[in-house]
N, C-alpha and C positions, 0 to 999 in steps of 0.2 A: 202190163198197160206201158210196161220202157223199155227200147232194144239195148238189150248192152253191147259201149261200145268205148271205146278207147278214149274220147274227146266232150270231155264240158259242153263244148261250143256244140258242137255236131248236135247231142241230142235237144240244148237249147233250141235250135232253128229248126231240130228236124221236127221237135213237138206241136201237136195239134193237138185239144179237150174235143174226146168225142164223147159226148153225152147225148145218149138217146134220149125223144120225148119222153116217151111210157121208160121207168123204170124203178124195181121194186128191188131194197138193200137184199134180200132174203135170196128171191131165187137167185142173184149173180152172188153171195157168198155160198150161199151152201147148193139149194135150189141144181143150178149146172153141171154140180157134182156127183149129184147121186141120180149112178145112172146102171146103178146096181154090179159094180167093180166093187164093192168093199173099200175102199182109197177111207183111207183113215184122217177124219176130222180133230179128235179129240183123246187123249190118254190123260182120263183123272185119274190124281192119287191121293188118295185118303190118306188120314190121322196116321193109320198101322203101315202104312205106304203099301199096302197093296193095291190096285191098280187099273185098270177094266178102261179097255179102246170102246171108241165105241167110232163108226162108217158116217162118211156124209150120206146115202142110205138110212141109219137109223136117225140121225138129225132131224130130216127132211121130215120121215114118216113123225117122230113124237111132237115136234114143230106143226106140224099138219091136222095131229089128236087135237091138238092143248086150244088150235086156233079152231077146228070145229066146237068145240068143249068152251070154251072163254065166247063166241057166238050163242052160243046156246043162252051163256047166263047173261045174254042181253049185250056182250060188249058190239060198239062199232063205230065203222068209218070217223074216223077221230077221233074216239076216243084215251084217255090217259089211263097207260098201264104199269104201274109199278112193279120194277125188281127188287128186291131188298136182299137179295144173297150173294153168298161171296165166291168165290172162281168154281164154281160147281154148273153141272152139265146141265139144271134147271134156270139156270141163268142163262146160258147163250140159248135156249128153245123157249125164253119167255120171249128174248126181244126180238125173237127169228118171226113169234107167234104172231108178237103184237104187228109185225111188218108187212103178213101175209096180208092181216085185216085191215092192212089201210089203219088201225091206229098208231098210235100216238108212246111208241117205250119211254118209260121215266131211268134207270136208274141209279141207284139207291146207296148209299155208304151200309156195310151195317158195324157201324162201329157210332152209326148219331144216338146221340142221348132223344128227349121224348119232342126235345125241344125244334128241334135243328130238324124231327120225320114233321112236325106234324107243321113247318111251315113249307116245307116243300111237296108235303101229299095238300096240306090246304092249296097254297096257290096255282100247284098245276092241275088240282080237279081230277085226279088220281078215280076211276071206279072201280078198277080190279089192280090187288096186289098179293104180288105172286110172294113169299118169304118162307122162311124154317121156324121154330121155335121160339129161339131167342129174340125175332122178327115182331113175333102171335104176342108176344108177349109184353112190347114196351109200347105194337101198334093200340090193344088191348087199353091203357089208360088213357087213351084222348081219339077212343074210338067216334065217342058224344063229339065230339069237335068236326069230324072230319062227314059232312052230311050226301058228299059225291060218294061216299067211300063205301060202292057195294057190296062187295065180295072180297073178302079174301080168302089167298088158297095155302096152305101147308102143306111143304114138301116133305116134311116127319109127322102125317096124316093130321085128322080132323084133331082140331084145339077146340073147343071151344063153340063159335061162331063158323072157324076155319074150315073150307074146305076142304079133303086130302084131294092130293094132287095127284097122286098115281089111277086112285078112282076115276077121275076125271076123264082120265088119260085110256081108262079101259074103258070107259061105253062107247067112246070119240073114234070115229074113221078119219082112216089116214089118208081118204083122199079129199083135195081142195083144190077148189082152180083158187089160185094168188090174187089178191084185186087190182083191178088196176092204174096203179099209183101212176104221178106224173114223178119225174122228178125231180121238180121244187114239192113235189108233196112235203107235205110234215113229216118225221121219221122219228123223233127222239127230242128232247127237254131237259139237256144234261147241267145241270147245275156248280159256276165257278163255287170256287172255296169258300166266296164270300172272308178274308181278310179287311175289306172294311165296305160296311151297312151289312145288309142283309143279301143272302146271296139270287145271283141273277141264272135264273132259267134261260139256257139257250136254246132258240128252235135253230133244230136242225131238218134241213132236209133230204129225204132221198139222194141230191147228186153230191152232199158230201163225201158218200163211203168212195165214190169216183174220185173226186178233188182231193183226196187226201193219199191216193196213191204213191204220184209220184216225189213224195217226199219219206215215204214210206219206204221206196223199195231204196231208194238213195241210202238210208241211212239204215240199213244194212245191207250195203254194196251190193246189190241189182236182188232181194230178196226173191225169192225164189227160184235156188241153183239146187241141186237135186241133190235129197240129204237136205235140205234145211228144214227144220227144227224145234218152233221156239216156246218161250217160254220169261214169262216177266212178274217179278212181285207183285205189283202196279195194280189195284183193288181193278174188280171188272165196273165196280160203280165211278169210272173216272174215261175219264176219254180217254188216255194215254191209255191203258190195261186194253178198255173192251174195243175201242173204235182204229189206234194203232197197231193193238196185236193181234188180239183175237181174232175182229170182223179182217182186219188188209190183210192177215197169214189168209184165210178163211177165203179171200179175195183172191189169191195165186195158186189155191190146192194146197198149201202148208199147216202138217199140222201143227194142236197147239197145247201144250202141256197144262191143264190145271192143277195148279195148288200152290192157294195161300195159306201163310203162314201168320197166328196169329198175331206176330208180334215178330219185324225181322231180322231171321237169325246169320247169322252172316257163310255162318259156320255149316248147317244146315243147308245154307242155299249152294255150298260149294258143293257139299255134296250130291245134293238134287240136282245138280247138270250135270256130274260125271254120273249119274245112277242110269238116268237118260238119256245119255248122250246129245244133251242137249246142241245146236248149231250156234242157234239164234238170243239172245239176251236184250231183254229194254231194262236199261236199271236205273230209276231215278237218280240224281246225283250223288245224295246221302244214303241210299244203300251202296256206290261205290264207294263213297269214304268207309263205310265200315267191311268193306270186302279189303280193303286198302291191310287194315289194320291184320291178317291172318297172315302167318307166317307161307311158304310159298308151298310147305307138303302139304294145304289143307285144300291145291286144286289140283292135284295128283288128280289125273281120269279126266281133266276140265279140257274138251276140245274142241272151242269156240271157235266158231267161224264171221263172226257179227256180231260187237256190243256197239246197239244205239242208247242214246241218253240225252234227258231233253230234261226243262223246267228252269233251271237254274245252271249260272256259265259253270265249267269244271273245273277251269286253267292247269298250267303245264305242268303243274306235281301230279294230279291223275293219269293224267296223260302217259304219260312216261312212266306210271305204275303201271300200268294195262300190258305196255310196252312191253320191258321187262316179266313180268309177270309170264304175264296170260298169251303174250305172241299177238297179239292185234290189238290194232288202234279205236280207241271209240269215236263213234261216229258223232257228236250232237248235230238234233236239229232242234229246228225252234219252230216254236205256232204257240195259240192261243184254242181254247175249247169255241172261241166265237170262229179262228181263221186257225187253224190246222196244220202242220207238215209243210208248211212255207218255203222255210231256208233247212237244210242241212248239208255236213258232212259226208263224204264218199270214199272214202277213203282208197279204197281200188279205184277212183275214178282222179281222184285228185288230193295234191298233198295238203294234209290238216295243219291247220297255223292253230299253234298253241295262243289262247286267246280268242279267238273267232270262233263263231258259231256255223261255219261250210257259209255254201252261195248257197242263195236260193232256187227254191227245185224248176224243174221243167214246167212251167203252164204260166206263173207266178209273177206278179210284178211289182215289186218294193222301192219304197220312196223313204230316202230320210228329210223329212218334214220341219218347217218351225212351225210353233202354234195356231196359225191358220190359214198350214195348206200350201204353203211354199216350197217345190223341194230344195232342198240341201246342197252344194257343190261336195264333187267326191274329197273325202276324206272328212270334212266338219262333222260334228256333235248334232244329234238332235232326235226326233221323236220317229219312232221303225213306224211306217204307217202300209197297208196294203193297200190297193186300186182294185175298186169293185166294177165289172163285175166278176166273180171268181166264183166257180161252183163250188166250192171247199167253207166259202162262208154263211156264215149262220143267219137267218131269215132277222129274225128279232129277238126279244129279252121279254119271253112271255108276261104277260098284263105289266109291262112296262116299257110303256113306249116312250119317256122322257128319257130314258138310260138307255135306248135304242139310238134314240138321237144324240145324243150325248158320245155317243161311237165312233162316232161320225167326223169327217172335216170335209165336205164337199164328196168329191170322190173315192178319200182314201176314209177306209176301217185303221181307226188312230190303236196301238194297244196296250199304250200307258208304259212303254218302257224306250228307254235312251237307246240309239246307239250312232253306229258310223258306216260307212261303205268304204273299203279300201278302188286301188287303180283297178284289183284282178275281180274286185264285187266279193270280196271274201265279206261279211259284216257281225263286225263288234257289239256286243250285249254288254251296253254299261250298266243295268241297273234299271228297275223300276223308274220310273220321276218322280216317286214322291219319295224313292230312296237316296238318290244321291245326294252327297255333302259336300255345303258350303260353308270353305272355310281361308280364312284372310285371303277371299280373291280368289281363291280355287275352286274349282266342282269337283270334285273327289267321289269316284262307283264304287262302290266295297267292293268288293266281285276280282277286284286285283287283290289286297291290300288280306281278303281272307285266305283265297292261294295262296300270298308268301306265308302267313302266320302258318299256312297246314303241312306246308314246307319244311315245318320245324318236327325234329323227332322227336318234342313232347307236348305237340300239338295234335288231337283226334277230328274235332270237330269245332270250326269259328265262325262267326257271323261280327261284322260292322259296321254302327251307327254313327250316325252325327248327336254331337250331345251339342244345347245350347251353353254358347259362349259367349260374354260382356264383349268382348274382346277379341274373339277372329269369327263372328258369327254363331260358329260350328267350331267343335272339334270329332274329332276322330276319333270312335270309345271301340272298342273290342269286348265282347265275346269268347271267353274258350273253354273250352273240355277240355278237360288231358285227359292221354293215355292214361292206361293202367300203370303204373307204376312211379308216374311224375309225380310230383307233392309242389304243389302251386305256394310262391314267395316272391318276398321284394325281386330278390334276385333275377328271379323266371321272370319276370313283371319286364323285368329292366334288358338283360336278355332279348325277349321278343323285341321287344320297342329296339333295340339294335338289330335286331335282326333282318327286319321291315326298315328299318333308315338304310342302311347299306345294298339292299338288294331289290329295293323300287323306288323308294323318293325320301327326300327329307319332309320334305310338304306333308306327305300320306303316311307318317309312322302313330299306332292310338296312342296319344299322347294318355290316356286312361285304361286298363287293363281289368278286367273283372271276369277271375277265374267261375267258372259256374258246371251244374254235374252234367245237365244235357239241353236244348233247345231249343225253345217252342217252335211250332209246325206245327202248318197244315196237314189235313189229311188224306192231302196227297204228296206231302215230304217236302214242305215248303218253310223255308225258315219264314217268322212273323216278325220282319222288325218292327215294326206300326211295334209290338208289347214290352223288345228293348226298348227302345226310343221312349 
């Protein structure tokens, strides 16, 4: 969608949305490339390192077959189709088939327990679920509580009441007329990670695919260059892995590598990237922090063109590491499931400012506002918000009218994050509104302190929260995971306190430091500071 340029200003002023009234994600990201030329869409690597390539022609044929089979099973327009699978071809095919029928796909995380699955399956009213043997075993425990779930399709063969995925496809035609969906018709329900309260199901329309593209392209220095080939450890149950990587790459005709480790292993990840000559990666901040612990020799053969990251602020330490070790700058991006890929760095177009998450992507309108929706002057701290209408924005929270209403202040979608914009248009993320620490009259964001601690040679991971204090309202408390070989001690506590005091600010150093073995994180890798508090 973007024309490569050397001027950010020209890119912004020359951009306009081109959203066709009739639009279907599956046609745009798959079928338009399936012209019989065998263009590669996906390379799937199995655990034994064997790999299989799929062309767009094959993906179109398989998704057409599945759509016809689901229609024969009674799936209709507007029905919800659950996809409970890791990074596998069948997951992609399942989503495309749902879109082609005008149904609504619901990505689900394979590590969910029965309670998490029960809520999402029941709340969304899933009619047909595509999963594997492990998923079948979990769902069977709660099947009696899911009256709307009519069919389970298992990619590992017929198990109990589950239908065999391959048999469904063998008996179906690959000729299909894609449902004529409006750009505003619902396409996906993606549940937020639910760090507080029940998860919310963000309903995304078909147009949201196009709304993602400018930010995705910027985050990879104009994704779609010759030779681009992308991978991410992020699960396809989340918007970062599914839409920002798989779907966005396919929209541009860029092939995708599918390989999901049960647990992220930085050594295996580096070897995977080298083995397949991956050029583009999306890495959550936690994954980059783990990569940073590896010696330079583990990156032999890694020849990345771009690395994008989002979810939490990276800080100068990780940015410097990437430049020195990988020879590329990390492009941070920003967004939420409800309004994604709205801000991004783009090292090939403008300088990366440490501490900033980039500049607003073309087509989006940002505001830093107060609690009642007034815009704040440049440089002032406030709530990060985005003006509606906007094609990337969600339509509503499924079955949650109150939550939908609370997400908006007037014309602004409010993220719940604090930030500021400088006079060059760079956005700084200061933290979640409820993560800001109030100490002796100062408002302190956890991000800079965590980044400072991370720069210490003994620290592998860190997270900072406010702890109640009768004198100061709150004090800064840090939880620290040490690198292998480092020893916790009172002396190290004092050293880390001085490290922050001398490098950051005297009022921001952690008055308490606790050493722990790991940080509590959501399934998307974000630190759950609520549990630390």
